[in-house]
C-alpha positions in Angstrom: 6.5 -7.9 -21.6 5.8 -10.7 -19.1 9.5 -11.5 -19.0 10.3 -7.9 -18.3 7.7 -7.7 -15.5 9.2 -10.9 -14.1 12.6 -9.2 -14.1 11.2 -6.2 -12.3 9.5 -8.4 -9.7 12.7 -10.3 -9.0 14.6 -7.1 -8.6 12.1 -5.5 -6.3 11.8 -8.7 -4.3 15.5 -8.9 -3.8 15.6 -5.3 -2.7 12.8 -5.8 -0.2 14.5 -9.0 1.1 17.8 -7.1 1.5 16.1 -4.3 3.4 14.3 -6.8 5.7 17.5 -8.7 6.5 19.6 -5.6 6.9 17.1 -4.0 9.3 16.0 -7.2 10.8 16.5 -5.8 14.4 13.8 -3.2 13.7 11.3 -5.8 12.4 12.0 -8.2 15.3 11.8 -5.4 17.9 8.4 -4.4 16.6 7.0 -7.9 16.7 8.5 -8.5 20.2 6.8 -5.3 21.5 3.5 -6.4 20.2 4.1 -9.9 21.6 4.7 -8.4 25.0 1.5 -6.5 24.8 -0.3 -9.7 23.9 1.2 -11.6 26.8 0.0 -8.8 29.2 -3.5 -9.1 27.8 -3.3 -12.9 28.1 -2.2 -12.7 31.7 -5.0 -10.3 32.4 -7.6 -12.7 30.8 -6.2 -15.5 33.1 -7.0 -13.5 36.1 -10.7 -13.1 35.2 -13.1 -14.4 37.7 -13.1 -18.2 37.8 -16.9 -18.2 37.8 -16.8 -17.1 34.1 -17.6 -19.9 31.7 -14.4 -21.5 30.3 -15.9 -21.9 26.9 -16.4 -18.1 26.7 -12.8 -17.5 27.8 -11.6 -20.0 25.1 -13.6 -18.2 22.4 -12.3 -14.8 23.5 -8.7 -16.0 23.6 -8.9 -17.6 20.2 -10.4 -14.4 18.8 -7.6 -12.4 20.5 -4.9 -14.5 18.9 -6.4 -14.2 15.5 -7.1 -10.5 15.9 -3.5 -9.7 17.0 -2.2 -11.7 14.1 -4.4 -9.9 11.5 -3.7 -6.5 13.2 0.1 -6.8 13.2 0.2 -8.1 9.6 -2.0 -5.2 8.6 0.1 -2.6 10.3 3.2 -4.0 8.6 1.3 -4.2 5.3 0.2 -0.6 5.0 3.2 1.0 6.8 5.8 -0.7 4.6 4.3 0.9 1.5 3.8 4.3 3.0 7.2 4.3 4.7 8.9 3.1 1.5 7.5 6.1 -0.4 8.5 8.4 2.5 12.0 6.9 2.6 12.4 7.3 -1.2 11.4 11.0 -0.9 13.9 11.5 2.0 16.7 9.8 0.1 15.9 11.8 -3.0 15.4 8.7 -5.2 11.7 9.0 -5.7 12.0 10.9 -8.9 14.3 8.1 -10.3 11.4 5.6 -9.8 9.2 7.7 -12.0 11.9 7.4 -14.7 11.6 3.6 -14.7 10.6 2.2 -18.1 8.1 -0.1 -16.3 6.3 2.9 -14.8 6.0 3.9 -11.2 2.7 2.1 -10.5 4.1 -1.3 -11.7 7.1 -0.7 -9.3 4.6 -0.1 -6.5 2.6 -3.1 -7.4 5.7 -5.3 -7.2 6.6 -3.7 -3.9 3.2 -4.6 -2.5 3.4 -8.2 -3.6 7.0 -8.6 -2.4 6.3 -7.2 1.1 3.1 -9.3 1.4 5.1 -12.5 0.7 8.0 -11.5 2.9 5.9 -10.5 5.8 4.3 -13.9 5.9 7.4 -15.5 7.4 8.0 -13.4 10.5 4.2 -13.1 11.3 3.8 -16.8 11.0 6.5 -17.2 13.6 4.7 -14.5 15.7 1.4 -16.5 15.4 3.1 -19.7 16.5 4.6 -17.9 19.5 1.2 -16.7 20.6 -0.3 -20.1 20.3 2.6 -21.7 22.2 2.2 -19.1 24.9 -1.5 -19.7 25.4 -1.5 -23.4 24.7 -4.3 -22.9 22.1 -3.2 -24.4 18.8 -5.3 -23.2 15.9 -5.7 -24.8 12.5 -3.2 -23.4 9.9 -4.7 -24.2 6.6 -2.3 -22.4 4.2 -4.5 -23.1 1.1 -7.4 -21.3 2.8 -5.6 -18.7 4.8 -3.3 -17.3 2.1 -6.2 -16.0 -0.2 -8.1 -14.7 2.9 -5.1 -12.8 4.1 -4.6 -11.2 0.7 -8.2 -10.3 0.6 -8.1 -8.8 4.1 -5.0 -6.7 3.7 -6.2 -5.2 0.3 -8.0 -2.5 2.2 -4.9 -2.0 4.4 -2.8 -1.4 1.2 -5.5 1.1 0.2 -4.7 3.1 3.3 -1.0 2.6 2.6 -1.4 4.2 -0.9 -3.4 7.0 0.6 -0.9 7.8 3.3 1.9 7.4 0.9 0.2 10.1 -1.3 -0.3 12.4 1.6 3.4 11.9 2.5 4.4 13.1 -0.9 2.6 16.4 -0.3 2.9 16.9 3.5 6.1 14.9 4.1 5.8 14.4 7.9 2.6 12.4 8.7 4.0 9.9 11.3 1.3 10.8 13.8 -1.4 9.9 11.3 0.1 6.4 11.0 -0.5 5.9 14.7 -4.2 7.0 14.4 -4.7 4.5 11.5 -3.4 1.7 13.7 -6.2 2.4 16.3 -8.8 2.6 13.5 -7.7 -0.9 12.3 -7.9 -2.2 15.9 -11.4 -0.8 16.3 -12.4 -2.5 13.1 -11.3 -5.9 14.5 -13.0 -5.4 17.9 -16.5 -4.5 16.7 -18.5 -7.7 16.2 -19.6 -8.5 12.6 -23.1 -9.4 13.6 -23.8 -5.6 13.3 -24.7 -5.2 9.6 -22.7 -2.1 8.8 -19.5 -3.5 10.4 -19.1 -5.8 7.4 -18.2 -2.8 5.3 -15.3 -1.7 7.6 -11.8 -2.6 6.5 -10.4 -5.9 7.9 -13.7 -6.8 9.8 -15.2 -9.3 7.3 -11.8 -10.8 6.4 -10.9 -11.3 10.1 -14.3 -13.1 10.7 -13.6 -15.5 7.8 -10.1 -16.2 9.1 -11.6 -17.0 12.4 -13.9 -19.5 10.8 -11.0 -21.2 9.1 -8.7 -21.3 12.1 -11.2 -22.1 14.8 -14.3 -23.6 13.1 -11.9 -25.5 10.8 -13.7 -24.7 7.6 -12.0 -24.7 4.2 -12.1 -21.7 1.9 -14.7 -23.4 -0.4 -16.9 -24.1 2.7 -17.2 -20.5 3.7 -20.4 -18.6 2.7 -19.8 -17.3 -0.8 -21.6 -14.0 -0.1 -19.3 -13.3 2.9 -16.2 -14.0 0.8 -17.5 -11.7 -1.9 -18.3 -9.0 0.6 -14.8 -9.2 2.0 -13.3 -9.1 -1.5 -15.5 -6.2 -2.5 -14.8 -4.2 0.6 -11.0 -4.7 0.2 -11.2 -3.7 -3.5 -13.2 -0.5 -2.7 -10.7 0.7 -0.1 -7.8 -0.2 -2.3 -9.4 1.8 -5.2 -10.0 4.8 -2.9 -6.4 4.6 -1.7 -5.1 4.6 -5.3 -7.4 7.6 -6.2 -6.1 9.5 -3.2 -2.5 8.7 -4.1 -3.0 9.7 -7.7 -4.5 13.1 -6.7 -1.7 13.7 -4.2 0.8 12.7 -6.8 -0.5 15.3 -9.3 -0.3 18.0 -6.5 3.2 17.0 -5.7 4.2 17.2 -9.3 2.6 20.6 -9.8 4.3 22.0 -6.7 7.7 20.3 -7.5 7.7 18.3 -4.3 8.8 14.9 -5.5 12.4 15.5 -5.3 12.3 17.4 -2.0 11.7 16.4 1.6 
């Protein structure tokens, strides 16, 4: 069974890699547009009053770099999954995935892992570009950052499954994607010192990533309760997303919507 799952993962990974390279212009254009937005914000921060403390500006700039990195990675994470399901429905191949001997959920799981790994490459380049633009070079501890990124985007994938499920039933929900982007942005802006903010998606994970990249802490040096909170919050949102997807999937099957767009 493990060998069969390995074959499935390799196949899905090759498919996602082919899609990424074939439509690389779209991916690059999206990152460039976000980079331009970041540059405009950076130039605006430089024009702030010279009387403002430099240390405050440095902290704000470092937080902005990390927030943009987490935000863009999150957007690609949840939208890749939901757009993939929408695209399969449009192409009329969604029903074929349900006929897979591995099961549809295993195919989705392999898709999620593949897109997560593939998204690391362009977004790392994007992060380096932001640091080069600002002249603020943050610590890139791959051993600590990779698990934290996985924990942080768990909640985002939950939203991806939920939106994918809604897409199966309602088909056109592109405007809802844009609303979710602003929700994620709000989660990153609100400070984690407010107790209830820790239970928002991305918030706790973004704070831990900041500690690693700015405070130069290692993963095992972070507060265990904070790491467990981030993991628990991500798992809860992922579980909710899977439940929503499952319910929408049942509705789509009952109405015969899986093979129609």
